[in-house]
Phi, psi and omega in degrees: 000131184290156182292129179293144180284333180233137179236158177303324179300324178296318180294320180294318181299321185275320189240008181298318181295319178298318179299314181297318181293319185287325186244031182297341183293334181237354178286137177230187188303319181300321178295315181297319180297316178294317180301313180294322181296314180295321181295324183269349187303130179055041172236171180298342181296344180247008184075188181183202182206158178251130177251153178220139181290135180280359179249301186259352179082005179300135180248153179209146178256132177236135178268150185291151176271161183279339180063020176281136186290352177261358184275127181297333185274349187254005187272336184298308182292322178296320179295315181297320179294317180296317180294323177296320179293331182272347189299326181278002177263353183282143181245155182281061179224162174296156177239146183243152181236118181237137182242127176252127183236137176282145175301151182301329182294344180266357187292321179295321176296321179296322180296327180274347184221051188305303184301318183292312183290323179293319177296320179293324177298317176300309187293317183293319180293319179294317179297322179297316180294313183293321180295312181296319182291330181286343180289123180301338179289340182250301180221317181071039183209166177268119179284165170228127184200165171235153183237142179236129179272128168239138182244006187238157166256178181297334179271008177074003176283163184291121184210077186289131177204161184241129172262125178245128176250120196234131174295142183280073180145185181191179180276136175296162184306325179266006179061025182268346180207160175266128180258116182277144169271171169296148180290347182243357190213129179262287182217155179297125183296322180295322177295316178299319181298315182291320178295317179300312180299314183295315182290322179293312182296320180296317179291323179295320178296322178294320178297322179293317179299325181274001178069031184262001181259140172272126182229094184239166175060235181296339181268359182303321179299341182282354179295330178284149182297319182294314179297323179294314181299317180297317180293316181294326178296319178296320179296318184292330181285348179280159172279130178263127189280121169236121186245122177257115179281159178302144181294150175245176192291197183281201188304328183293340179258339190294311185299318179296323180290318183296329183302339180280349188235330194291314186239039178280146173249176188303323177209140177268158179297333183287347176272349180279133184254311184199159173227104182224133176052039176075017181233137182255130174251134178212157179276146173207163179247131181269093183293336180287345181230060173069030178059033185286131178289136180221171176238131180244142177239127181227149169303144186303319180296321178292321176301314179292324177301315181295319180298316185281356169298337190256013174287125181272151178298152178303134177085355181284126183271118184260357173234117185231152183245144185221168179067222181286358173261002179300145188303324189291338180219025183300314186297310184292320183283330174293319177301319178296317178300317181296319179296319180292330179264006181051052178246136175275127181293144175287143178284151180303137179079013182286347177235069183295150178247127178243140183250018173287167183216162183288150179294127180285354181260306181262343176067001180249327181278172177247140178280121183246144179292128179238342182201140170250146178224149184278178179298317181293322177292327179294333180301317181285327177291336186266007180291153185303328183272008179292137186259359183284152174284154173236156178218000000 
């Protein structure tokens, strides 16, 4: 993929101070930390290393990445490492993709209570899947799946939803057999939608009773019990969207598919088109009108405001595992699944990930690390009369 002409870091360098000044009322330390990390990513401010080709001797200097999970430039290596770690958990069965989305009327509440609502979104969607699958009328088995939180739409506005990737089948209640799903059908979407709505609303009501919700501005009237009940009743009467995508193939297709969802950020650098006269142009898809590609133009400060809406609190886990993939018993239950499916487990490290790259000069050698340098040493390497290549 060719190098993007415009990066998020460029917009931050030019308009970051304006963004902080204009929206200082809600910006906090986590936002500043992410902003600084993206601005410094792969610059001399973070130090770096020198690589050399093992064939032709060509040398190149690379600056360190910030490794922040919100940085568009740092997700490729993190994604590859995560996928390598997950490869031995895949089973030779079809996999399904289900998306749980909160109603638009809950978005303002979510903005004021991000950690609480995001955690509840994980729990309610997982409980809906596990409850429906345990019912003998549908599957009668324990599912295994992982969920990924996305909080953005293509236009960068707040749009919280959960992507669930689910193995096509599960363990019977006594773990004595593997129960297969249909290759084309996992669980009834309408059942999932009603379970999701009921479990989310019940937990939300409990949070309100315990006084754990922030209700400011337009939501202030909901602080009263009567106002809350009336509002929650309207929310409950709406249809809650649960979307089941067509199933995709076995393990050989899963990893490639997962790469599109696991370590995605609100916008990639390749969607950015231009920054002129303080306005950012970027590509987006209008899902409300047939997934039509469009171009949006926003003032730079507004663009950054939308991007930083999706900064997650420190320590918040955005990829979680449930069912027989839950952390507390993943190893033993996966072994059981493999035995029932007569699959030999992969040995640890059987899918190593290497981050070396081909020589850009001779194209046959591999670039190998020969030297690391600190931030102060990078200052001298980065002087205008420096003759070294950079990458």
